[in-house]
N, C-alpha and C positions, 0 to 999 in steps of 0.2 A: 316776939318769939314766934317761930314757925313750928307747926306741928303737922305730922302726917297722920291722918285718921284712916286706919286700915279696916276695911269691912271683910270679915272672915268669910270664906267660902262655906257652902253647905251642900247637901246632896242635890238640891235643885239647881244651884249655880253651876255645879260641876257637871250636871246633866245637860247644861246649855238651855235650861228653861228660862225664858224671859219673864220679867215681872208683868203682871196684868195692868190694865189701864188705871185702876184705882191706885195701885202703888206708884206707878209712874207719875200720876197726877200729884200724889202726896209728896213724892221725892222732888218733883219740879218746884212745888211751892216751898219746900224746905230749902232747896238750893237757892231759890230766889231770895228767901229771907236771909240766908247766909251772905249772899252777894250784896244785898241792900245794907246789911250791917257792916260791910267793908272788910269781912274777914276771909272770904273764900278766894284763893289764888288759883286753884285747879281742882278738877274733879273728873274722874273717869271710872267706868266699869270695865272689867276685864273678861275676856272670853275664858271658857273653862280650860283647865290644864291639858285636856286632850288635844288642844290646838297649840300647846306650848312646848318648850324644851328647857332643859337645864344643862349648863356647861360647868363641869367640875375641873378645877385646876389642881394638878398634882405632879410634882417632879418635872416641871417644865412642859407637861403634856396637858391636853384638853380632852375630856371625855364628854360627849354629848349624849344626853338621855332625852328621848322624846316622851311627852306626856301620853296618857294621863298619869298623875302622880298619886300615890297612896296618901292616907292620913289627911282627909279633907279638913280636919280641924286646924291644920297648920297652913292651909292655903288661903290666898287672898282673892276676893272677888271684885274688889274695887277700892278706891281711895279718894280722899280729899287732901288738899294742902290748905291749911288755914294760917292766918297771921292773927294771933290773939295776944292778950297781955300775960296769960299764965296757963298752966296746965289745968287749973281749976276752971278757968273760963272755957277751955276746950271741952272739959268733962260736962259742964252745964249745957253746952250746945249739943253734944252727942246725946244727952238724955232726951232731947227734943226730937231726935231723928225718928222717922216713921217706920221703925222696924218692929216686927212681931216677936213672939216668944221664940227663944232659942238663938236669936241673932247675937253675935259677939263682935264688938268693935274694939280695936286696939289703938291707943293714942301714943305716938312717939314723937319726941322733940327732934327737930331737924337741926343739924350742926350749922353754925354760922361762922363767918371768917374769924371772929375774935376767939372762938373756941380752940383754934389751932395754935395760938400764941406766936412765938418767934419763928416757928417753922413755916408760917404763912408769910413769906417774904413779900416785899413790894412788887417784885417781878411776878410772883404767883397771883397777887391781888390784881395786877394789870391783866394777866392772862384770864382770870376769872371774869373780869369785866368785859373783855373781848368775847368770851364764850357767851355771856349773858346777852350781849347785843345780838350775836348771831342766833341764839335760841329764840329771841323775840322775833327776829326776821323770819326764821323758819316757821314759827307759829302763825305768821300772817300770810304764808304762801297759799 
């Protein structure tokens, strides 16, 4: 099972304040532990929403809104993608993360091909495999 672990934004991440050396060291050690355990597939931190944009689709039109965005409690500052045996295992790993008081982490299962049933035709599966190969090539550029 794959899970996306979402690190919620706070006033510091939205202000563009970078973590100090102590937290970077602790997070590096945690990420190394996740990698050695064979569960981490990806991890990234995100710039504040002041550097982002939202695109809204409505009636065949697109509306672009540049950041920053209100309601920092609903914003994401970073993420991991993990492959674990269960949601409970993901929860146990999150509990070990080096976050302080007030931090909030959301855990969401990632859809996999079998979740889509018959709608995921052999042609769509082949297309997904081609895209996966290209994504891997893109990552190595």
